[in-house]
C-alpha positions as CSV (number, residue, x, y, z in Angstrom):
1,X,-17.1,3.3,-15.2
2,X,-17.3,5.6,-12.3
3,X,-13.8,7.3,-11.7
4,X,-14.6,10.0,-9.2
5,X,-17.4,11.1,-6.9
6,X,-18.0,14.5,-5.4
7,X,-20.9,15.0,-3.1
8,X,-22.2,15.2,0.4
9,X,-21.1,12.6,2.9
10,X,-24.4,11.2,4.3
11,X,-23.4,8.1,6.3
12,X,-20.3,6.6,7.8
13,X,-20.5,3.0,8.9
14,X,-17.0,1.4,8.6
15,X,-15.9,0.3,6.1
16,X,-18.9,1.7,4.1
17,X,-20.0,5.2,3.5
18,X,-22.8,6.8,1.6
19,X,-22.2,9.8,-0.7
20,X,-25.1,11.9,-2.0
21,X,-24.4,13.1,-5.5
22,X,-27.3,15.3,-6.8
23,X,-29.9,13.1,-5.0
24,X,-28.3,9.8,-5.8
25,X,-26.8,8.0,-2.8
26,X,-23.7,5.9,-3.7
27,X,-22.7,3.2,-1.2
28,X,-18.9,3.2,-1.3
29,X,-16.5,0.8,0.5
30,X,-13.3,2.5,1.7
31,X,-10.2,1.4,3.5
32,X,-9.7,2.6,7.0
33,X,-6.9,4.8,5.9
34,X,-9.4,6.8,3.9
35,X,-12.2,6.4,6.5
36,X,-10.2,8.1,9.3
37,X,-9.5,11.1,7.1
38,X,-13.0,11.7,5.9
39,X,-14.7,15.0,6.7
40,X,-17.7,15.2,9.1
41,X,-21.1,13.9,8.0
42,X,-22.9,16.6,5.9
43,X,-19.6,18.0,4.5
44,X,-18.5,17.8,0.8
45,X,-16.2,14.9,0.0
46,X,-14.3,13.9,-3.2
47,X,-13.4,10.2,-3.7
48,X,-11.4,8.5,-6.5
49,X,-13.3,5.3,-7.2
50,X,-12.9,1.9,-8.6
51,X,-16.0,0.2,-9.8
52,X,-16.1,-3.6,-9.7
53,X,-18.7,-5.7,-11.5
54,X,-19.0,-9.4,-10.7
55,X,-21.6,-11.9,-11.6
56,X,-23.2,-11.6,-8.2
57,X,-22.5,-8.0,-7.2
58,X,-21.5,-4.5,-8.2
59,X,-19.2,-2.7,-5.8
60,X,-17.8,0.8,-5.6
61,X,-14.6,1.4,-3.7
62,X,-13.4,4.9,-2.8
63,X,-10.1,6.5,-1.9
64,X,-9.1,10.0,-0.9
65,X,-5.9,9.9,-3.1
66,X,-5.1,8.6,-6.6
67,X,-2.1,6.9,-5.0
68,X,-4.3,4.8,-2.8
69,X,-6.6,3.8,-5.7
70,X,-3.6,2.8,-7.8
71,X,-2.2,0.6,-5.0
72,X,-5.6,-1.0,-4.6
73,X,-5.7,-1.7,-8.4
74,X,-2.2,-3.1,-8.2
75,X,-3.1,-5.4,-5.3
76,X,-6.3,-6.8,-7.0
77,X,-4.3,-7.8,-10.1
78,X,-2.4,-10.3,-8.0
79,X,-3.8,-13.8,-8.2
80,X,-5.8,-14.7,-5.2
81,X,-6.2,-11.1,-3.9
82,X,-9.7,-9.8,-4.2
83,X,-11.0,-6.4,-3.4
84,X,-11.8,-7.4,0.2
85,X,-8.2,-8.4,0.9
86,X,-6.9,-5.4,-0.9
87,X,-9.0,-3.1,1.3
88,X,-7.7,-5.0,4.4
89,X,-4.1,-4.4,3.3
90,X,-4.7,-0.7,2.8
91,X,-6.6,-0.5,6.1
92,X,-3.6,-2.2,7.9
93,X,-0.9,0.1,6.4
94,X,-0.8,3.2,4.3
95,X,0.7,3.2,0.8
96,X,4.1,4.4,1.8
97,X,4.3,1.7,4.5
98,X,3.3,-0.9,2.0
99,X,6.0,0.3,-0.4
100,X,8.6,0.1,2.4
101,X,7.5,-3.4,3.4
102,X,7.9,-4.5,-0.2
103,X,11.3,-2.8,-0.7
104,X,12.6,-4.5,2.5
105,X,10.7,-7.8,1.9
106,X,9.2,-7.7,5.4
107,X,6.6,-10.5,5.6
108,X,6.2,-9.8,9.3
109,X,4.5,-6.5,8.7
110,X,2.0,-8.0,6.2
111,X,1.2,-11.0,8.4
112,X,-0.1,-8.6,11.1
113,X,-2.9,-7.6,8.8
114,X,-6.2,-9.6,9.3
115,X,-6.7,-12.1,6.5
116,X,-3.0,-12.2,5.4
117,X,-1.2,-15.3,6.3
118,X,2.5,-16.1,5.7
119,X,2.0,-17.6,2.3
120,X,-0.2,-14.7,1.1
121,X,2.3,-12.2,2.5
122,X,5.1,-13.9,0.6
123,X,3.1,-14.0,-2.6
124,X,2.3,-10.2,-2.1
125,X,5.9,-9.4,-1.6
126,X,7.0,-11.4,-4.7
127,X,4.3,-10.0,-6.9
128,X,4.6,-6.4,-5.8
129,X,8.4,-6.3,-6.0
130,X,9.3,-3.7,-8.6
131,X,5.7,-3.0,-9.5
132,X,4.7,-1.0,-6.5
133,X,7.7,1.4,-6.7
134,X,7.0,2.1,-10.4
135,X,3.2,2.5,-9.9
136,X,3.5,4.5,-6.8
137,X,6.4,6.9,-6.7
138,X,7.3,8.1,-3.3
139,X,9.0,11.3,-2.4
140,X,12.8,11.4,-2.6
141,X,14.3,10.5,0.7
142,X,11.3,8.6,1.9
143,X,12.0,5.4,3.8
144,X,10.7,3.2,0.9
145,X,13.0,5.0,-1.6
146,X,16.0,4.8,0.7
147,X,15.5,1.1,1.3
148,X,15.0,0.4,-2.3
149,X,18.0,2.5,-3.4
150,X,20.2,1.0,-0.7
151,X,19.2,-2.6,-1.8
152,X,20.0,-1.7,-5.4
153,X,23.4,-0.3,-4.4
154,X,24.4,-3.4,-2.4
155,X,23.3,-5.7,-5.3
156,X,25.4,-3.6,-7.7
157,X,28.4,-4.2,-5.4
158,X,27.9,-7.9,-5.8
159,X,25.7,-8.9,-2.9
160,X,22.6,-11.0,-3.5
161,X,19.3,-9.7,-2.3
162,X,19.2,-12.6,0.3
163,X,22.5,-11.2,1.8
164,X,21.6,-7.5,1.5
165,X,18.0,-7.5,2.9
166,X,18.9,-8.8,6.4
167,X,21.7,-6.3,6.6
168,X,19.4,-3.5,5.6
169,X,16.8,-4.5,8.1
170,X,19.3,-4.3,11.0
171,X,19.7,-0.8,12.3
172,X,19.3,1.2,9.1
173,X,15.8,2.6,9.7
174,X,15.7,6.4,9.7
175,X,19.2,6.7,8.1
176,X,20.0,8.5,4.9
177,X,20.9,6.5,1.8
178,X,24.6,6.8,2.3
179,X,24.4,6.0,6.0
180,X,22.2,3.0,5.3
181,X,24.6,1.6,2.7
182,X,27.6,2.1,5.1
183,X,25.8,0.5,8.0
184,X,24.8,-2.5,5.9
185,X,28.3,-2.9,4.5
186,X,29.7,-3.0,8.1
187,X,27.2,-5.7,9.0
188,X,28.0,-7.7,5.8
189,X,31.8,-7.4,6.5
190,X,31.3,-9.1,9.9
191,X,29.8,-12.2,8.3
């Protein structure tokens, strides 16, 4: 298994790049989130990789961060999600945005990604719920953590996730955890 590559970036043709490692050119498929942050051609690059072997092909996928690679691996474990769709998801949103969409159960954000329909988005949200936050810890106070913690707090107060999620989606973006909970409680009290 190839876990990491460090070498000279020879070619950049989205979504594929070629990395020269001591005279061997590795073709690596990368999400656009990685592609946009690559150094210039001829510069040294380090990629965390995932090597996929299928009956008809061997593919190498590369990521600038371990967090990106782990989210890719989490996505391809979902039934019906292959590497191509996982790359598309990570090209459409970064890992933190994906974690936030999962925490807030926002199918609308996932449907905007090419290749992701409503049913696929719903399946992704269902399958990733709980897994993504554990596999990909985000910084304290990040929008994904605030949304997740606020949802847990409202559920601890006796609200179902079906009641709490719409309240959290309305006007709580950018607020602290305490402010998000207060705002959601105000909205829930009106109903």
